[in-house]
C-alpha positions in Angstrom: -86.0 -54.5 -57.5 -88.7 -57.0 -58.2 -88.3 -60.6 -57.1 -88.4 -63.2 -59.6 -90.8 -65.9 -59.2 -89.3 -69.5 -58.3 -88.3 -71.1 -61.9 -90.7 -74.4 -60.8 -93.7 -72.5 -61.2 -93.7 -71.7 -64.9 -92.9 -75.6 -65.3 -95.7 -76.7 -63.1 -98.2 -74.4 -65.1 -96.9 -75.7 -68.3 -97.3 -79.4 -67.2 -100.6 -78.9 -65.8 -101.5 -77.5 -69.1 -100.2 -79.6 -71.2 -101.9 -82.9 -69.0 -105.3 -80.8 -69.4 -104.8 -80.5 -72.8 -104.1 -84.1 -73.5 -106.9 -85.1 -71.3 -109.2 -83.3 -73.2 -108.1 -84.5 -76.5 -108.1 -88.3 -75.8 -111.0 -88.2 -73.2 -111.5 -91.1 -71.0 -115.1 -92.9 -71.2 -115.9 -94.4 -67.8 -118.2 -97.3 -67.1 -118.3 -100.8 -68.3 -118.1 -101.4 -72.1 -120.9 -103.5 -72.9 -120.6 -107.3 -73.9 -123.8 -109.0 -74.9 -124.7 -111.8 -72.8 -124.1 -115.4 -74.0 -127.4 -117.4 -73.4 -126.9 -121.1 -72.8 -129.2 -122.8 -75.2 -129.2 -126.4 -76.1 -128.4 -127.5 -79.7 -131.6 -129.2 -80.8 -135.3 -129.4 -79.4 -136.3 -132.6 -77.7 -137.0 -134.3 -80.3 -139.8 -136.6 -78.6 -141.8 -133.4 -77.9 -141.1 -132.3 -81.7 -142.6 -135.4 -83.0 -144.4 -134.1 -86.4 -142.4 -131.0 -86.7 -139.4 -131.1 -88.9 -135.9 -129.5 -88.4 -135.2 -127.0 -90.8 -135.3 -123.3 -91.6 -139.0 -122.0 -91.1 -140.6 -119.4 -93.2 -141.5 -117.4 -90.2 -142.1 -113.8 -91.6 -145.1 -114.7 -93.4 -146.2 -117.9 -91.5 -149.8 -117.5 -92.5 -149.2 -118.2 -96.2 -148.9 -121.6 -95.0 -152.6 -122.2 -94.3 -153.5 -121.0 -97.7 -156.1 -118.8 -96.8 -156.4 -115.6 -99.0 -158.9 -113.9 -96.9 -156.4 -114.9 -93.3 -153.7 -112.9 -95.6 -155.5 -109.9 -96.5 -156.7 -109.4 -92.7 -153.3 -109.9 -91.4 -152.2 -107.3 -94.3 -155.1 -104.9 -93.4 -154.3 -105.1 -89.3 -150.6 -104.3 -89.9 -151.9 -101.0 -91.4 -154.7 -100.2 -89.5 -154.2 -101.7 -85.8 -153.9 -99.0 -83.3 -151.5 -101.2 -81.2 -149.2 -100.8 -84.1 -149.9 -97.3 -84.3 -149.0 -96.7 -81.1 -145.6 -98.8 -81.3 -144.8 -97.0 -84.1 -145.2 -93.8 -81.8 -142.7 -95.1 -79.1 -140.4 -95.3 -81.6 -140.5 -91.8 -82.5 -140.6 -91.0 -78.9 -137.3 -93.0 -78.5 -135.6 -91.6 -81.5 -136.5 -87.8 -80.1 -135.1 -89.0 -76.9 -131.9 -90.1 -78.8 -132.0 -86.3 -80.5 -131.8 -84.9 -77.1 -129.1 -86.9 -76.1 -127.0 -86.2 -79.4 -127.4 -82.6 -78.8 -125.2 -82.3 -75.9 -122.3 -82.9 -78.2 -123.0 -79.5 -79.6 -122.6 -75.9 -77.8 -125.6 -74.7 -76.5 -126.1 -71.0 -77.8 -128.8 -68.7 -75.7 -129.8 -65.2 -77.4 -130.5 -62.3 -74.8 -132.0 -59.1 -74.9 -133.6 -56.7 -72.3 -134.3 -53.1 -71.8 -134.0 -51.8 -68.3 -135.5 -48.6 -66.8 -134.0 -48.0 -63.4 -133.9 -45.4 -60.4 -131.4 -45.9 -57.5 -132.1 -45.3 -54.2 -131.2 -41.8 -52.4 -130.1 -43.7 -49.0 -127.2 -45.3 -50.1 -124.0 -44.0 -51.5 -124.2 -40.2 -52.4 -125.2 -40.3 -56.3 -125.5 -37.4 -58.3 -129.4 -36.4 -59.0 -128.5 -36.7 -62.7 -127.0 -40.3 -62.2 -129.8 -41.7 -60.2 -132.1 -42.6 -63.1 -131.4 -44.2 -66.4 -132.0 -47.0 -69.1 -129.9 -49.7 -70.0 -130.2 -51.5 -73.5 -128.7 -55.0 -74.0 -128.6 -57.8 -76.6 -126.1 -60.5 -77.0 -125.6 -64.3 -76.9 -124.3 -66.7 -74.0 -122.5 -69.9 -75.3 -121.5 -72.9 -73.4 -120.0 -76.1 -74.5 -119.4 -79.3 -72.6 -116.1 -81.3 -72.9 -117.0 -84.6 -72.9 -113.8 -85.7 -71.0 -115.0 -88.7 -69.1 -117.8 -90.0 -71.5 -120.8 -88.5 -69.9 -122.8 -87.5 -73.0 -121.0 -90.8 -75.0 -122.6 -92.9 -72.5 -126.0 -91.3 -72.5 -126.1 -91.2 -76.2 -125.2 -95.0 -76.0 -127.9 -95.5 -73.9 -130.5 -93.8 -75.6 -129.4 -95.5 -79.2 -129.7 -98.9 -77.1 -133.4 -97.9 -76.1 -134.3 -97.0 -79.6 -133.2 -99.9 -80.6 -135.5 -101.6 -78.0 -138.6 -99.8 -79.1 -138.1 -100.9 -82.6 -138.0 -104.4 -80.9 -141.1 -103.5 -79.3 -142.7 -102.7 -82.5 -141.8 -106.2 -84.0 -143.3 -107.6 -81.0 -146.6 -106.1 -81.4 -146.5 -107.2 -85.0 -145.9 -110.9 -83.5 -148.6 -110.6 -81.0 -150.8 -109.1 -83.6 -150.6 -111.2 -86.5 -151.0 -114.5 -84.0 -154.4 -113.1 -82.5 -155.6 -112.4 -86.1 -154.7 -116.1 -87.2 -156.4 -117.4 -83.7 -159.5 -115.6 -83.8 -160.1 -116.2 -87.3 -159.7 -120.0 -87.0 -161.7 -119.6 -83.9 -164.7 -118.2 -86.2 -164.2 -120.9 -88.7 -164.4 -123.2 -86.2 -167.6 -121.6 -84.8 -169.2 -121.8 -88.1 -168.3 -125.4 -88.3 -169.8 -126.1 -85.1 -172.8 -124.6 -86.0 -173.3 -126.8 -89.1 -172.8 -129.7 -87.3 -175.0 -128.8 -84.6 -177.7 -127.9 -87.1 -177.1 -131.1 -89.2 -177.8 -133.0 -85.7 -181.0 -131.0 -84.9 -182.5 -132.1 -88.3 -181.5 -135.6 -87.6 -183.1 -135.6 -84.2 -186.2 -134.0 -85.7 -186.7 -136.8 -87.8 -186.1 -138.9 -84.9 -188.8 -137.4 -83.3 -191.2 -138.0 -85.7 -190.4 -141.4 -86.0 -191.3 -141.8 -82.3 -194.3 -140.1 -82.5 -195.4 -142.0 -85.5 -194.7 -145.2 -83.4 -196.5 -144.0 -80.3 -199.8 -143.0 -82.5 -199.8 -146.7 -83.3 -199.4 -147.8 -79.7 -195.9 -149.4 -80.5 -194.0 -147.0 -77.5 -195.4 -145.1 -74.7 -195.1 -141.5 -74.4 -191.8 -141.8 -72.4 -189.8 -142.0 -75.5 -191.8 -139.2 -77.2 -190.7 -137.0 -74.1 -187.1 -138.1 -74.4 -186.9 -137.8 -78.0 -187.9 -134.2 -77.6 -185.3 -133.4 -74.9 -182.7 -134.4 -76.5 -183.8 -132.3 -79.6 -184.1 -129.3 -77.3 -180.9 -129.9 -76.0 -178.9 -129.9 -79.1 -180.8 -126.9 -80.1 -179.4 -124.9 -76.8 -176.0 -125.0 -78.4 -176.6 -123.2 -81.5 -177.2 -119.5 -79.8 -174.1 -119.8 -77.6 -172.0 -120.7 -80.8 -173.6 -117.7 -83.2 -172.9 -115.6 -79.8 -169.3 -116.7 -79.7 -169.2 -116.3 -83.8 -170.3 -112.5 -83.4 -167.4 -111.9 -80.8 -164.9 -113.3 -82.7 -165.9 -111.1 -85.9 -166.3 -107.9 -83.3 -162.3 -108.7 -82.3 -161.1 -109.1 -85.8 -162.8 -105.8 -86.8 -161.3 -104.1 -83.7 -157.8 -105.6 -84.4 -157.8 -104.0 -88.0 -158.7 -100.9 -86.2 -162.4 -100.8 -87.6 -165.7 -100.4 -85.9 -166.8 -104.4 -84.8 -169.5 -104.6 -87.1 -167.4 -103.6 -89.8 -166.6 -107.4 -91.4 -169.8 -109.4 -90.9 -170.4 -109.3 -94.7 -167.0 -110.3 -95.3 -166.6 -113.2 -92.7 -170.5 -113.9 -92.1 -170.5 -116.8 -94.9 -168.9 -120.0 -93.4 -165.7 -120.9 -94.9 -163.9 -124.2 -94.3 -161.4 -124.3 -90.8 -157.6 -123.7 -92.3 -155.4 -126.9 -92.2 -151.7 -126.9 -91.5 -149.6 -128.1 -94.5 -148.2 -131.2 -94.6 -144.5 -130.4 -93.4 -144.1 -128.0 -90.7 -140.5 -126.5 -90.0 -139.2 -125.2 -87.2 -135.5 -124.3 -86.1 -133.0 -124.6 -83.8 -133.2 -123.3 -80.2 -130.6 -120.6 -81.1 -132.6 -119.4 -83.9 -135.2 -118.2 -81.0 -132.9 -115.7 -79.6 -132.1 -114.1 -82.9 -135.9 -114.3 -83.9 -137.9 -113.2 -81.0 -138.5 -109.7 -80.7 -138.9 -109.6 -76.7 -135.4 -111.8 -76.4 -133.8 -109.0 -78.8 -135.6 -106.2 -76.9 -134.5 -107.4 -73.4 -130.9 -107.6 -74.7 -131.1 -104.0 -75.9 -132.5 -102.8 -72.5 -129.7 -104.4 -70.6 -127.4 -102.4 -72.8 -129.2 -99.3 -72.1 -128.8 -99.8 -68.7 -125.3 -100.9 -68.8 -124.6 -97.5 -70.4 -126.2 -95.7 -67.5 -123.8 -96.9 -65.2 -121.0 -94.8 -67.4 -123.5 -91.8 -67.2 -123.7 -92.1 -63.3 -119.7 -92.8 -62.7 -119.0 -89.4 -64.7 -120.6 -87.5 -62.0 -117.7 -88.5 -59.8 -115.2 -86.5 -61.9 -114.8 -82.6 -63.0 -117.2 -81.4 -65.6 -115.4 -79.1 -68.2 -116.9 -76.4 -70.2 -115.9 -73.7 -72.5 -117.9 -71.0 -71.7 -118.4 -67.5 -73.8 -120.4 -63.9 -73.9 -120.8 -61.8 -76.4 -123.2 -58.7 -76.0 -123.9 -54.9 -76.7 -124.9 -52.4 -73.6 -125.8 -49.2 -73.8 -127.8 -46.7 -71.9 -128.3 -44.6 -74.7 -130.6 -46.1 -77.7 -128.7 -44.3 -80.6 -125.3 -45.8 -79.1 -126.6 -49.3 -78.8 -124.8 -50.6 -81.8 -121.9 -48.5 -81.5 -118.5 -50.2 -81.3 -118.3 -48.6 -77.8 -121.3 -51.0 -76.8 -119.5 -54.1 -77.3 -118.6 -56.1 -74.6 -117.3 -59.9 -74.2 -115.7 -62.5 -72.0 -114.9 -66.1 -72.8 -113.1 -69.0 -71.3 -113.0 -72.7 -70.0 -114.8 -73.5 -66.8 -114.8 -76.7 -64.7 -117.2 -77.9 -62.1 -116.6 -80.5 -59.7 -119.1 -82.1 -57.1 -116.5 -82.9 -54.2 -118.8 -83.3 -51.8 -122.6 -84.7 -51.9 -123.1 -87.1 -48.9 -122.4 -90.0 -51.1 -125.3 -89.5 -53.5 -123.5 -89.9 -56.4 -121.6 -93.3 -55.2 -125.3 -94.3 -54.2 -126.6 -93.6 -57.5 -123.6 -95.8 -59.3 -124.9 -98.5 -57.2 -128.3 -98.1 -57.8 -127.5 -98.0 -61.8 -125.3 -101.3 -61.3 -128.1 -103.1 -59.5 -130.6 -101.9 -62.3 -128.0 -103.8 -64.7 -128.0 -106.8 -63.0 -131.7 -106.9 -62.5 -131.8 -106.2 -66.2 -129.2 -109.3 -67.1 -131.7 -111.3 -64.8 -134.7 -110.3 -66.7 -132.9 -110.8 -70.1 -132.2 -114.7 -68.8 -135.6 -115.2 -67.8 -136.7 -114.1 -71.2 -134.8 -116.4 -72.8 -135.9 -119.3 -70.7 -139.6 -118.1 -71.4 -138.9 -118.5 -74.9 -137.5 -121.4 -75.0 -140.5 -123.1 -72.6 -143.1 -121.2 -74.8 -141.8 -122.7 -78.0 -141.6 -126.3 -76.6 -144.9 -126.0 -74.5 -146.7 -124.9 -78.1 -145.0 -127.6 -80.0 -146.2 -130.6 -77.4 -149.8 -129.1 -77.6 -149.8 -129.0 -81.2 -148.3 -132.7 -81.5 -150.7 -133.8 -78.8 -153.8 -132.3 -80.4 -152.9 -133.6 -84.0 -153.2 -137.2 -82.0 -156.4 -136.3 -80.4 -157.9 -135.1 -83.7 -157.3 -138.4 -85.2 -158.6 -140.4 -82.4 -161.9 -138.0 -82.3 -162.0 -138.5 -86.3 -162.4 -142.7 -85.5 -165.0 -141.8 -83.0 -166.8 -140.1 -85.1 -166.8 -142.7 -87.8 -167.7 -145.3 -85.4 -170.6 -143.3 -83.9 -172.5 -142.0 -87.1 -172.2 -145.9 -88.4 -173.7 -146.6 -84.8 -176.5 -144.3 -84.9 -177.3 -145.7 -88.5 -177.5 -149.4 -87.1 -179.6 -148.4 -83.7 -182.3 -146.5 -85.8 -182.9 -149.7 -88.2 -183.0 -151.8 -85.2 -185.2 -149.4 -83.2 -187.9 -149.3 -86.3 -188.0 -152.9 -86.2 -188.5 -153.2 -82.7 -185.5 -155.0 -81.8 -183.8 -152.3 -78.9 -185.5 -149.5 -76.7 -185.1 -145.7 -77.3 -182.3 -145.6 -74.8 -179.9 -146.7 -77.3 -181.2 -144.2 -80.0 -180.8 -141.6 -77.0 -177.1 -142.5 -76.2 -175.9 -142.9 -80.0 -177.5 -139.6 -81.0 -175.8 -137.7 -78.1 -172.6 -139.4 -78.7 -172.5 -138.6 -82.2 -173.2 -135.2 -81.6 -170.6 -134.4 -79.2 -168.0 -136.5 -81.0 -168.5 -134.2 -84.2 -168.5 -131.3 -82.0 -165.5 -132.3 -80.4 -163.8 -133.2 -83.7 -164.7 -129.7 -85.0 -163.0 -128.0 -82.1 -160.2 -130.2 -82.5 -159.5 -129.4 -85.9 -159.4 -125.7 -85.1 -157.3 -126.2 -82.1 -154.7 -128.2 -84.2 -154.4 -125.0 -86.3 -154.4 -122.3 -83.6 -151.7 -124.5 -81.8 -149.6 -124.4 -85.1 -150.2 -120.4 -85.0 -148.9 -120.6 -81.1 -146.2 -122.6 -82.2 -145.3 -119.9 -85.1 -145.8 -117.1 -82.5 -143.3 -118.9 -79.6 -140.7 -118.5 -82.8 -141.4 -115.0 -82.9 -142.9 -115.3 -86.4 -144.4 -112.6 -88.2 -141.9 -109.9 -88.9 -139.2 -109.0 -91.6 -135.6 -107.7 -90.7 -136.0 -105.0 -93.2 -136.3 -101.5 -91.9 
């Protein structure tokens, strides 16, 4: 008489099966759930530093329109389409999107088609086999399928991480736009500034040539010695020496703008060669509050998304501490005779659940978890550092803009005084009431002050562009 199994075994198997089914149905995502960090930012900027900048909602998306220069607007529009840096950033988005697709593909079963033909002959030195059975052929075709059941959230965390990476790549693209548009603006203003400095240098060359002619006339009349002539020649040559340097820098600016647009270096000479005025800032310049920087600056937004991606990697690593459940199946047609390959007797199959659990690995999985946790801590510190750097960038740019405005105003007054002084001293020199050294000093001062004023005009506008760049201007929240 057969023995009956103990009554507790069926109940135990049923309980285990029910528990397994419950776990498979509900799942358990391991690892920390991501919570965006809260950055400690001041409510307002330091107002003494922001003198001349008004609090309010700034037009950051198209900040260049405030300079009212249609050519600059055109250059920026073309840079957005032609810049190779932008094309590369778009390619990085495509890469990140594809990587997310790889991670999401793990949600679905993997099905592998197989097929092979084998001609074999068995050894005569093994188990005795009839001669007619030693040689034969096997025709085989079928599919192997496997489907991982994401019980502990390894796949979910992987998808979460790659999704955050994709979002970080989009912020990287926006950061490229911010830097690109600012560089186009800075280079364009530098070009116009150099053209103004060339104009002023040529104006002073003409004035100093007139002075040299005056000195030569007085020398022929015996009123002044040869020293005055040589000093006038030296002063004129010194001023002329600035022009080639300015022209070289002007050419470099045109070349740089061309490359930023994705064109050959000399492609913009006809368009940018004719001098134009330096773009001037608007009378009222608005900046937002510090919290706006965190919402607008792509590098801050990217650092936050990278932190989210790295946080999810902790869950991916922790999932390896637990068993991995898989459903596997095999369906095949196998026959030793080709004519019988697709008959019902050639059909074979097998399917069922499988489990794999890395019970001992010398601590590698736990070490990987610790590694991911340390990398997450680094990502958090990097985010905090990026926030502080962004706030510092805004305040430094604002201070530079405000102080350069004050310097430009002082230089403007100095230019008015130096032009008047040059006219007066030349009159005194013609009448013999002063020596030529005073004429040299006033002419040198006039050129220096006019050149510095032109450079300062450019610095004011460039520093405003740096303010807009620091605020994260240049991209639209639209897809």
